[in-house]
N, C-alpha and C positions, 0 to 999 in steps of 0.2 A: 443697633437697629432701632431701639425705642426712641433714641434721640432724633433719628430721621423722621419717624412718624410724628414726633412732637413738633418738629420744625414745620412740616406740612400742615399739621393741625392748627398751629398758631397762625399760619398764613391764611388758611381757610376762614378761621374765626375773624381775623382782621378784615378780610374782604367782605364777609357777611355783614359786619358792623358798618363798613363803608357803604354797602348797598342800602342799609337802613337809613343812613344819613342822606343819601341821594334821593331815596323815596320821600323822605320828609321834606326835602327842598322842593321836589316836584309837586308834592301835595299842597305846598304853601305858596305856589307861584303867584297867586293873586291875593294873598292875605295882607290886608292893609292895616289891620288892628290886632295886636297881640295882648296877652295879659300884662306884659311889662310896658305896654304903650308903644305906639308907632308901628311901622310896617315890619313884617318878618324879615330877618336878615339871613342870607345864605350861610349855611354851616359847612365846614370842611373838617376832615379828620387828619390828625397828625400821627404818623407811625414812627416808631423808634425801634432800634435793634435791642433785644434783651441783652444786657451786659454793656459795660462801658469800655470800649476799646479792646485791644488784645488781652490786656490783663484781666478784664472782666470776663471775657470768653474763656480764658484759661482757668480762672477761679470757678466759673460755672461747670466746666468740664471736670475739674477735680471734685467739686461738690456733687456731681451727678446730675446737675440741672441742665436741661437741653437749651441750646440757643434758639432763637426764633425772632418773631416780630411781636411787638406789643403796641397797644394804642396809647400814645402819649397824651392825647387830649382831643377835644373838639373845639374848634375856634370859629368865630364869626368872621365872615368875609368883610374886609374894611372898605370895599368898593362902595361908591355912593349909591343911594337908592335912586330908582327911576321916578321922575316927577312928570305926571301926565295931567294935562288940563282937562278936568272934569268937574265943573262947578256944581253940578247936581248931586255928586257923590257925597254921602254922609260924612266921609272922612276928609273932605276937601278943606284946605286951609283958607285964610282970608282972601288970597289971590285966586282961589279956585283950583289949585293944584293938589293932586293926590299923590302921596308917596307910595310907590309900589316896591315890592321886594327886588333886590339886586340879583335876581336869578335869570340866567340865560338857559332856556330849555335845551337848546342844541348842545351847549357845554355839558349840561347834566347828563344828557343821553350818551355823549362820548365818554364821560366818566363812568357811567353805568356799564357800557360795553367793556371798558378797560378793567373794571372791577370783576365783571363776569369772566373775562379771559384770564385774569390773575387767579381767580378761584379755580377755574378749570385746570390751569397749570399746576396748582397745588394738589388737586385731585389726581392728576396724572402722575405727579411725583410720588404721592402716597401709594398709588396702585403699583408703580414701578418698584418701590421699596418692598411692598408686600410680595410681589413676584420674586424679587431677589431673595427674600427670606424663605419663601417656599422652595426655591431651587436649592438654597443652602441646606434646608432640611432634607431634601431628596438626596443630595450628595452624601449626607451623613448617614443614610440608611444602608 
């Protein structure tokens, strides 16, 4: 039973982190200058299964470690920045174009809804596991 709780918990943690990345993207939708120079670049999260293939999952089960999802990393979106003609902007180049982040607000909102639904699904699985454990305890009495 503990493994089932662990799987749901890892999924909830991963989706919470995904929501933080999405919020960061939305907060920087018009950031034209960052500490590293240039416009903010959209970030995305990469998930990976805990364990490598069937052998990894089998070893985890034998070691008592629960499978689940882990955060493999955060990557920057390689899509080009948006260049807008604004010669009066302080970050405009010699031709008068300003590089804006490669963030599509509609896409980020869809990602936010998907992350929220995934989180809710993990909460539902966690609750169902808890209910099954309680029913098993009732049967044992």
